[in-house]
PAZAPA-4460 file (N, C-alpha, C; in steps of 0.05 Angstrom, whole numbers, plus 32768, in hexadecimal, padded with zeros to 4 digits):
% residues 252
    n_x    n_y    n_z   ca_x   ca_y   ca_z    c_x    c_y    c_z   seq   type   mol
   7747   8E5F   8A49   773E   8E49   8A65   7727   8E4B   8A62     1      M     A
   770E   8E74   8A55   76F7   8E67   8A49   76F0   8E5A   8A30     2      E     A
   7704   8E56   8A20   7703   8E4D   8A02   76F8   8E31   8A0F     3      K     A
   7714   8E31   8A20   7712   8E07   8A2A   76F2   8E03   8A2B     4      R     A
   76FA   8E11   8A47   76D4   8E09   8A47   76C3   8E0D   8A3A     5      N     A
   76C1   8E16   8A28   76AD   8E1B   8A11   76A9   8E0C   89FE     6      S     A
   76CC   8DFD   89FD   76C6   8DE2   89EC   76B9   8DCC   89F6     7      K     A
   76C7   8DC4   8A14   76C0   8DB7   8A22   769E   8DAA   8A21     8      N     A
   7696   8DC7   8A2D   766E   8DC8   8A26   766D   8DB6   8A10     9      H     A
   7674   8DC3   89F7   766B   8DC2   89D9   7673   8DA5   89DA    10      M     A
   768A   8D99   89E3   7683   8D7C   89D7   7671   8D6C   89F5    11      D     A
   766F   8D71   8A08   7654   8D70   8A14   7643   8D6E   8A06    12      N     A
   763A   8D7A   89FE   761E   8D85   89F0   761B   8D6C   89D4    13      N     A
   7633   8D69   89C8   7636   8D59   89B4   762F   8D39   89BA    14      E     A
   763D   8D34   89D6   7636   8D1C   89DB   7620   8D1D   89EB    15      D     A
   7617   8D2B   89F2   75FA   8D25   8A00   75E4   8D23   89E1    16      S     A
   75E8   8D34   89D7   75DD   8D3D   89C0   75D5   8D1C   89AE    17      Q     A
   75F3   8D08   89AA   75FB   8CEF   89A3   75EC   8CE0   89B5    18      D     A
   75EF   8CDA   89C6   75D3   8CCA   89DF   75C6   8CCC   89D9    19      R     A
   75B5   8CE3   89D8   759F   8CE7   89DB   758E   8CDF   89BD    20      E     A
   759E   8CE9   89A4   7595   8CDB   898F   7595   8CB5   8994    21      S     A
   75AA   8CB3   899A   75A9   8C8D   8998   7597   8C81   89A8    22      R     A
   758D   8C93   89C1   757B   8C8F   89D1   755A   8C8C   89C7    23      L     A
   7557   8CA2   89B2   7541   8CA2   89A4   753B   8C8E   898D    24      N     A
   7551   8C8B   8980   7558   8C73   896D   754C   8C5A   8974    25      A     A
   7560   8C56   898B   7554   8C3E   8991   753A   8C34   89A1    26      Q     A
   7530   8C4A   89AD   750C   8C49   89B1   7502   8C4E   899A    27      E     A
   7509   8C59   8986   74F8   8C49   8970   74FA   8C36   8963    28      M     A
   750D   8C2A   8960   751E   8C11   8960   7507   8C04   8971    29      E     A
   7507   8BFE   898D   74F8   8BEE   899C   74E0   8BF4   8997    30      D     A
   74D1   8C06   8989   74A8   8C08   8988   74AD   8C04   896A    31      E     A
   74BC   8BF5   895A   74B2   8BF5   8945   74B3   8BCE   8947    32      R     A
   74CC   8BBF   8954   74CD   8BAF   895E   74AC   8BA1   896E    33      I     A
   74A8   8BAD   8977   7493   8BA7   898E   7477   8BA3   897A    34      E     A
   7474   8BC4   8968   7459   8BC5   895E   7458   8BB1   893E    35      K     A
   747B   8BAF   892C   7471   8BA6   8918   7486   8B87   8915    36      Q     A
   748C   8B81   892F   74A8   8B6D   892B   74B5   8B6D   891B    37      G     A
   74C3   8B84   890A   74D6   8B90   88FE   74FC   8B9C   8910    38      Q     A
   750F   8B98   8900   7520   8B9C   8909   753A   8B9D   88F6    39      V     A
   7548   8BB0   88F8   7565   8BB5   88E3   757B   8BA3   88FA    40      L     A
   757F   8B83   88E7   759C   8B86   88EC   75AC   8B88   88E0    41      L     A
   75C8   8B9A   88EF   75DE   8BA4   88E5   75F4   8BA8   88F2    42      N     A
   75F4   8B97   8903   7607   8B98   891C   761C   8B7F   8911    43      K     A
   761C   8B73   8903   7629   8B5D   88F0   7647   8B5D   88E9    44      N     A
   7659   8B4F   88E6   766D   8B54   88DB   7671   8B57   88C3    45      K     A
   765E   8B49   88B5   765F   8B42   8891   7654   8B63   8883    46      E     A
   764D   8B77   889C   7641   8B90   8896   7624   8B90   888C    47      K     A
   7623   8B7B   8885   7600   8B74   8873   75E8   8B80   888D    48      H     A
   75D1   8B91   887A   75BB   8BA1   8882   75AD   8B87   887E    49      R     A
   75A4   8B87   8893   758E   8B61   8895   756A   8B72   8898    50      I     A
   7562   8B73   889A   753D   8B7E   889B   7530   8B60   88A5    51      H     A
   7530   8B5E   88B6   751A   8B49   88CA   74FE   8B48   88C8    52      L     A
   74F2   8B3B   88B5   74D1   8B37   88BA   74C8   8B25   88CD    53      L     A
   74BE   8B30   88DE   74AD   8B1B   88ED   7493   8B15   88E3    54      S     A
   748E   8AFE   88DD   7462   8AF9   88D2   745B   8AE1   88EA    55      I     A
   744B   8AF0   88FE   7448   8ADF   891A   7426   8AE1   8910    56      I     A
   7419   8AD9   8927   7404   8AC7   892F   73E8   8AD1   8913    57      G     A
   73D9   8AD9   8912   73CA   8AD9   88F7   73CF   8AE4   88E5    58      E     A
   73D6   8AD7   88CB   73CA   8AF3   88A8   73B2   8AFB   88B2    59      I     A
   73AF   8B1B   88BD   7398   8B25   88B6   7394   8B2E   889E    60      E     A
   737E   8B2B   8898   736B   8B33   887A   735E   8B51   8874    61      G     A
   734D   8B4F   8867   733C   8B6A   8867   7324   8B6F   8878    62      H     A
   7321   8B52   888C   7311   8B64   88A9   732B   8B60   88BE    63      E     A
   7328   8B70   88CF   733C   8B7A   88E2   7338   8B5A   88F4    64      A     A
   7344   8B47   890D   7347   8B3A   891B   733D   8B44   8938    65      A     A
   733B   8B3D   8942   7331   8B42   8968   734C   8B4D   896F    66      S     A
   734B   8B5B   897F   735B   8B6C   898A   7375   8B51   89A2    67      P     A
   7367   8B44   89AC   7372   8B2F   89B4   7388   8B19   899D    68      Q     A
   7383   8B19   8995   7394   8B0C   897B   73AC   8B14   8970    69      T     A
   73C3   8B03   8974   73DE   8B13   8960   73DA   8B0E   8945    70      K     A
   73E4   8B28   8939   73DE   8B22   891D   73FC   8B34   8908    71      T     A
   73F4   8B2C   88F5   7401   8B38   88E0   73F9   8B40   88D5    72      T     A
   73F8   8B64   88C7   73ED   8B69   88AD   73FA   8B70   8890    73      K     A
   73DF   8B6B   8884   73F5   8B6B   886A   73F7   8B92   8865    74      Y     A
   73E6   8BA0   8869   73E2   8BB8   8867   7402   8BCA   886B    75      E     A
   7412   8BB8   887F   7423   8BC5   8892   743F   8BAF   8884    76      H     A
   7436   8B95   8879   744C   8B8E   8871   7461   8B95   8850    77      V     A
   7448   8B99   8840   743D   8B98   8827   7452   8BB6   882A    78      L     A
   7447   8BC5   882F   745E   8BDE   882C   747E   8BE0   8831    79      P     A
   747E   8BD4   884D   7495   8BCE   884F   74A9   8BC5   8844    80      Q     A
   749B   8BAC   8834   74A8   8B9B   882A   74B8   8BB0   8804    81      L     A
   74A0   8BBD   87F6   7499   8BD0   87E6   74BC   8BE8   87EF    82      A     A
   74B7   8BE9   8809   74D6   8C01   880C   74EE   8BF7   880D    83      S     A
   74E6   8BD3   881B   750B   8BCD   8820   7510   8BBE   87FB    84      I     A
   74FA   8BBE   87F4   750A   8BB8   87D5   7516   8BCA   87CA    85      E     A
   7508   8BE6   87CB   750D   8C01   87C0   752E   8C0E   87CD    86      D     A
   752B   8BFF   87E7   754B   8C15   87F0   7562   8BFF   87F0    87      S     A
   7579   8C1D   87E9   758E   8C16   87F0   75A1   8C03   8804    88      D     A
   7595   8C05   881B   75A9   8C05   883D   759D   8BEA   8844    89      E     A
   7585   8BD8   8831   7586   8BB9   883C   758A   8BA5   8829    90      I     A
   7591   8B97   8831   75AD   8B8C   8826   759D   8B67   8826    91      D     A
   7589   8B5D   8838   757B   8B4A   8833   7562   8B47   884D    92      G     A
   7555   8B29   8845   7540   8B2E   885B   7543   8B0E   8869    93      I     A
   7535   8B22   8888   752F   8AF7   8892   7517   8B00   8890    94      L     A
   74FE   8AE7   8897   74F3   8AE0   8897   74E4   8AD3   88B1    95      V     A
   74DD   8AD9   88CC   74DE   8AC2   88E2   74BC   8AC5   88DE    96      L     A
   74B7   8AAC   88E5   7494   8AA4   88E1   748A   8A89   88FA    97      L     A
   747A   8A97   88FE   7466   8A82   8917   7452   8A92   8912    98      N     A
   7440   8A7A   8903   742A   8A94   88FF   7412   8A73   88F1    99      T     A
   7400   8A7C   8900   73E5   8A69   88FA   73D9   8A67   88D9   100      V     A
   73DB   8A75   88CF   73D5   8A77   88AF   73C9   8A95   88B6   101      G     A
   73AB   8A91   88A7   739B   8AA9   88AB   738B   8AAB   8883   102      G     A
   738D   8AC6   8885   7381   8ACD   8868   7389   8AC9   884F   103      D     A
   737F   8AC1   8837   738C   8AAE   8822   73A1   8AC0   8813   104      V     A
   7385   8AD9   880B   738A   8AEB   87F3   73A3   8B00   8804   105      E     A
   73A3   8AFB   881A   73BE   8B0E   882D   73DB   8B07   8832   106      A     A
   73D3   8AED   8831   73EC   8ADA   8836   73F7   8AD8   8825   107      G     A
   73EB   8AD1   8807   73F8   8ACC   87F0   73FF   8AE5   87DF   108      L     A
   73F5   8B0A   87E9   73F6   8B14   87E1   7414   8B23   87EC   109      A     A
   7422   8B12   880D   743F   8B14   881B   744C   8B09   8801   110      I     A
   7442   8AEB   8803   7455   8AD5   8802   745B   8ADE   87E3   111      G     A
   7447   8AEC   87D0   7451   8AEC   87B4   7467   8B04   87B8   112      E     A
   7461   8B1F   87C4   7473   8B33   87C6   748C   8B2E   87D8   113      M     A
   748E   8B1F   87E2   74AC   8B10   87F0   74B6   8B07   87D6   114      I     A
   74AC   8AF0   87CB   74B5   8AE2   87B3   74C6   8AF1   879C   115      A     A
   74B3   8B12   8795   74C7   8B1F   8784   74DA   8B34   878D   116      S     A
   74E2   8B2B   87A0   74F1   8B44   87AD   750D   8B3A   8797   117      L     A
   7521   8B53   8797   7534   8B4B   8792   7552   8B44   87A4   118      T     A
   754B   8B50   87BC   7558   8B47   87D3   7558   8B29   87E0   119      K     A
   756B   8B20   87DD   7577   8B0A   87EC   7564   8AFE   8805   120      P     A
   754F   8AF1   8807   753D   8AE7   8820   7546   8ACC   8827   121      T     A
   7538   8AC9   8841   753D   8AB0   8854   752C   8AB0   8863   122      V     A
   7516   8A99   885C   750B   8A95   8885   750B   8A83   888B   123      S     A
   7507   8A83   88AD   74FE   8A73   88B7   74F0   8A6F   88CC   124      L     A
   74E9   8A56   88C9   74CE   8A58   88D9   74D4   8A48   88F8   125      V     A
   74C3   8A50   8902   74C3   8A51   8922   74AC   8A4B   8931   126      L     A
   74A6   8A31   893B   748F   8A33   8943   747E   8A21   8937   127      G     A
   746F   8A26   8922   7458   8A24   8903   7465   8A35   88F7   128      G     A
   745A   8A2F   88D8   7448   8A46   88C8   743F   8A37   88B3   129      S     A
   7425   8A3A   88C6   740C   8A29   88BE   73F9   8A30   88A4   130      H     A
   73EE   8A24   8893   73CE   8A2C   887F   73E4   8A3E   8874   131      S     A
   73D4   8A59   886E   73ED   8A6F   8854   7400   8A70   885F   132      I     A
   7409   8A72   8879   742B   8A69   887E   7436   8A59   8876   133      G     A
   7433   8A44   8867   7445   8A34   8854   744F   8A43   8840   134      V     A
   743B   8A57   882C   7444   8A66   8818   7458   8A6C   8824   135      P     A
   7454   8A87   882B   7464   8A95   883C   7482   8A8B   8844   136      L     A
   7482   8A77   8857   7496   8A68   885D   74B2   8A65   883C   137      A     A
   74A6   8A4E   882A   74A8   8A4F   8813   74B3   8A62   8801   138      V     A
   74AF   8A86   880A   74A9   8A8E   87F3   74C2   8AA0   87EE   139      S     A
   74D8   8AA6   880C   74F3   8AA8   87FD   7506   8A8E   87F4   140      T     A
   751A   8AA4   87EE   7533   8A8F   87D9   7539   8A7D   87EA   141      D     A
   7534   8A74   880E   7544   8A65   8815   753C   8A5D   8831   142      Y     A
   7530   8A45   8839   751E   8A44   8851   7528   8A32   8867   143      S     A
   7525   8A37   8880   752C   8A22   8891   7515   8A19   88A8   144      F     A
   7514   8A02   88B3   7501   8A09   88C2   7514   89F9   88E1   145      I     A
   750B   8A01   88FC   751B   89F4   8914   7507   89DA   8916   146      V     A
   7518   89C2   8925   7510   89A1   8923   74F1   89A1   892C   147      K     A
   74EB   89B4   893F   74CC   89B5   8947   74B4   89C5   893E   148      T     A
   74BE   89D0   892D   74B4   89E3   891D   74A4   89CD   8906   149      G     A
   7485   89DC   8906   7470   89D6   88F9   7468   89DE   88E4   150      T     A
   7460   89CE   88D6   7445   89DE   88B6   742E   89C8   88B4   151      M     A
   7421   89D7   88B8   73FF   89CC   88B3   73FA   89D6   8890   152      L     A
   73F1   89B7   887F   73EA   89B5   886C   73C4   89AC   8861   153      I     A
   73B6   89C1   8859   73A2   89BD   885E   738E   89CD   884B   154      H     A
   7377   89BF   8841   7365   89C4   8827   7357   89E6   8839   155      P     A
   7350   89F6   8822   734E   8A18   8829   7330   8A0F   8838   156      V     A
   732E   8A23   884E   731B   8A1F   8852   7303   8A49   8858   157      R     A
   72F4   8A49   8858   72E5   8A66   8858   72CC   8A5E   8879   158      M     A
   72D9   8A75   8884   72C4   8A7E   8891   72AB   8A8F   8893   159      N     A
   7294   8A8D   889B   7272   8A9D   8891   7261   8A8B   8884   160      G     A
   7251   8A94   8873   7245   8A7C   8863   724C   8A86   8843   161      M     A
   7245   8A6D   883C   7249   8A64   8822   7235   8A53   8815   162      I     A
   722B   8A50   87F5   721B   8A50   87E6   722D   8A2E   87E0   163      I     A
   7213   8A27   87E7   721B   8A0C   87DE   7217   8A07   87C4   164      G     A
   7221   8A10   87B0   7228   8A0D   8793   7238   89F9   878B   165      V     A
   723F   89F0   876B   725E   89E5   8762   7262   89F7   875B   166      P     A
   7268   8A13   875D   7273   8A23   875A   7291   8A32   876D   167      Q     A
   726D   8A32   8783   728A   8A3D   879C   729E   8A24   87A0   168      T     A
   72A0   8A09   879F   72B2   89F6   879F   72C6   89FB   8787   169      Y     A
   72C0   8A07   8773   72CB   8A0D   8758   72DB   8A28   8761   170      D     A
   72D2   8A36   8774   72DC   8A4A   877E   72F4   8A4C   8792   171      Y     A
   72EF   8A36   87A2   7300   8A29   87B9   731A   8A1B   87A7   172      F     A
   730D   8A0F   8792   7324   89FE   878C   7341   8A15   8779   173      K     A
   7332   8A1F   8768   7340   8A42   8760   7354   8A44   8774   174      K     A
   7347   8A52   8786   735B   8A5A   87A5   736D   8A47   87AA   175      I     A
   7369   8A2D   87B8   737B   8A19   87AF   7393   8A0A   87A8   176      Q     A
   738E   8A14   8788   739A   8A10   876C   73B4   8A22   8775   177      D     A
   73A6   8A41   8775   73BA   8A52   877E   73CB   8A4A   8794   178      R     A
   73CA   8A48   87A9   73D6   8A49   87C2   73F4   8A32   87B1   179      I     A
   73E5   8A13   87AD   73F2   89FC   87A7   7401   89FD   8799   180      V     A
   73FF   8A10   877D   7410   8A1B   876A   7425   8A34   8773   181      G     A
   741D   8A44   878B   7435   8A4F   878B   744D   8A49   879D   182      F     A
   743F   8A29   87B2   7460   8A1E   87C4   7469   8A11   87B8   183      I     A
   745C   8A03   879C   746C   89F3   8787   747C   8A05   8778   184      A     A
   746E   8A1C   8775   748B   8A2E   8763   749D   8A37   877A   185      D     A
   749C   8A36   878A   74B2   8A3B   87A4   74B4   8A23   87C3   186      H     A
   74BE   8A05   87AA   74C6   89FB   87BD   74D4   89E0   87B4   187      S     A
   74D3   89CE   87B7   74DC   89B1   87AA   74C9   899F   87A7   188      R     A
   74B3   89A8   87B5   7494   8992   87B7   7489   8995   879C   189      I     A
   7478   8979   879C   7467   8985   877C   744F   898C   8790   190      T     A
   7444   898E   876D   7425   89A2   877A   7413   8983   877F   191      P     A
   740C   896A   8776   7406   8951   877E   7407   894D   8794   192      E     A
   7425   894A   879E   7433   8947   87BE   7421   895F   87CD   193      R     A
   741B   8971   87C8   7411   8981   87DB   73F7   8985   87E0   194      I     A
   73EF   897B   87CF   73D4   896F   87CA   73C8   895C   87DD   195      E     A
   73E0   8940   87E2   73D7   8933   87EA   73DA   8933   8802   196      S     A
   73EC   894A   880E   73F0   894C   8828   73DC   895E   8831   197      L     A
   73D0   8968   881D   73B5   897A   8827   73A2   8961   882B   198      M     A
   7391   8951   8822   7383   8945   881E   738A   892B   8835   199      M     A
   739D   8927   8846   73A6   8919   8855   738C   8916   886B   200      E     A
   7380   88FB   8873   736B   88FB   8889   7376   88EA   88A2   201      T     A
   738B   88D8   88A0   739A   88D3   88B4   73A8   88DD   88CE   202      G     A
   73A8   88FE   88C5   73B9   8906   88D4   73AB   8917   88E4   203      M     A
   739C   8925   88E7   738E   8942   88F7   7374   892D   8904   204      L     A
   7369   8932   891D   734E   8931   8924   733D   8943   8918   205      T     A
   7326   8934   890A   730B   8939   8903   7318   8956   88EA   206      K     A
   7329   8952   88DE   7333   895F   88D2   733E   8953   88B6   207      D     A
   7349   895E   889F   735C   8960   888A   7371   8979   888E   208      V     A
   738B   8965   887B   73A4   8966   8881   73B7   8960   888F   209      G     A
   73D3   896D   8890   73EB   895D   8894   73F4   896F   88A9   210      S     A
   7401   896E   88B4   7417   897B   88CF   7435   8970   88C8   211      I     A
   7443   8982   88B7   7467   897F   88C1   7473   8982   88CC   212      L     A
   7486   8972   88D6   7498   897E   88F5   74AD   897C   88E6   213      V     A
   74BE   8995   88E6   74DA   899A   88E3   74E5   8989   88C9   214      G     A
   74FC   8974   88D0   7506   8966   88C1   74EF   895C   88A9   215      Q     A
   74D4   8958   88A4   74CE   8953   889A   74BD   895F   8883   216      R     A
   74B9   897B   8889   74AF   898A   8878   74D2   8991   8865   217      A     A
   74E7   898A   886A   74FD   898A   8859   74FB   8979   8851   218      V     A
   74F7   8964   8857   74FB   8945   8843   74E6   8943   8836   219      E     A
   74C4   8957   8836   74AC   8953   8825   74BC   896B   8806   220      E     A
   74C8   897A   8818   74D4   898D   87FD   74CA   89AA   8806   221      G     A
   74BC   89B3   8813   74AC   89CF   8823   74C8   89D9   882C   222      L     A
   74D1   89D2   883A   74EA   89ED   8845   74FF   89DF   883B   223      I     A
   751A   89EB   8835   752F   89E0   882C   7543   89D8   8845   224      D     A
   754B   89DB   8862   7559   89D1   8873   754A   89DD   8892   225      E     A
   7560   89CB   889F   7552   89C7   88C4   756B   89DD   88C5   226      I     A
   7559   89EC   88D5   7570   8A06   88E4   7566   8A17   88F4   227      G     A
   7579   8A2D   88FE   756B   8A32   890F   7576   8A5D   8903   228      G     A
   7569   8A72   8924   757B   8A7D   890D   7599   8A91   890D   229      I     A
   75A8   8A7B   8914   75C5   8A7E   8917   75CF   8A77   88F1   230      S     A
   75BF   8A5D   88ED   75BA   8A55   88C9   75B3   8A68   88B3   231      Q     A
   7597   8A6E   88C1   758D   8A82   88AF   7599   8A9C   88AA   232      A     A
   75AB   8AA8   88BE   75B4   8AC0   88AF   75CF   8ABC   88A5   233      L     A
   75DF   8AA0   88AF   75F3   8A99   889D   75E8   8A9A   887A   234      K     A
   75D6   8A85   8876   75CF   8A8E   885E   75CE   8A95   884B   235      K     A
   75BC   8AAC   8862   75B4   8ACF   8860   75C9   8ADF   8851   236      L     A
   75DF   8AD8   8861   75F9   8AE5   885C   75FF   8ADC   8846   237      H     A
   7605   8AC2   8844   7612   8AB5   8828   7609   8ABB   880B   238      D     A
   75E6   8AC4   8812   75D7   8AD0   87F7   75E7   8AEA   87F0   239      L     A
   75E1   8AFA   8805   75EA   8B17   87FB   7600   8B13   87F6   240      I     A
   7620   8B0E   87FE   7634   8B11   87F0   762E   8B02   87D7   241      D     A
   7625   8AF0   87C9   761B   8ADF   87AD   7616   8AFD   87AB   242      E     A
   75FC   8AFD   87AA   75F2   8B17   8799   7604   8B2F   8794   243      Q     A
   7616   8B37   87AB   762A   8B51   87B2   7640   8B3E   878E   244      S     A
   764D   8B2C   8795   765E   8B23   877F   764F   8B22   8760   245      A     A
   7640   8B19   875E   7629   8B17   874C   762A   8B30   8740   246      L     A
   7626   8B4B   874C   761D   8B60   8750   7637   8B68   873D   247      T     A
   764D   8B67   8747   766C   8B74   874B   7674   8B68   872A   248      I     A
   766F   8B51   8727   767C   8B42   870D   7661   8B4F   86F3   249      K     A
   7651   8B4B   86FD   763A   8B62   86DF   7649   8B71   86E5   250      N     A
   764E   8B8E   86EF   7657   8BA4   86E2   766E   8BA6   86DE   251      N     A
   7688   8B8E   86DF   7696   8B8A   86CC   7697   8B85   86AA   252      Y     A
***
């Protein structure tokens, strides 16, 4: 009788420890979502482990934004992407975008990092992916935008004091060429068309540039397809399966 009670007590302790462990894991996941907008999607029937990366608000650069501004910090995203690339526990990455743009250097750094990953990647534009958010949206293997999603393309801008000399213009032009080149290399739109949209004067009030809404972004060749979260996840599962099949084939 004492042995049976002892066994029941041990089972209860193990159940209690399991529950506590699950609660701690859930709390850590909730905290990760709240602080970084990142989570592991691993409850799907395909048994794929997908890392969800959210790029929201302003892309923060070398200077900190105001406390009231929602930001994506490159010093958080870059190490996370390096960890994902090095991990055997992640099969693919889904990037959710709703950003007003921000720092050019930080945005391009994140875009180059995503584009160089060997894991399958899919992006989904929700709300908007403006300015330097455009290169981020096209940096993945495949891209989606919701019907009401928008993308703003405009010339490079700079805050603060600048020197009014020809060299400043040349510097701006070089920055813009880097952005245009990256977008063209990772989408179906030509550099000439990108620059044409950048210099459009009849769309924005007192400004230069173009706003592409949903289907228009697809027609211009920036985004691959109209779709939402279900289409984006399905495409990512397909890309993961294709990569797995190719890996198996190459091993034989």
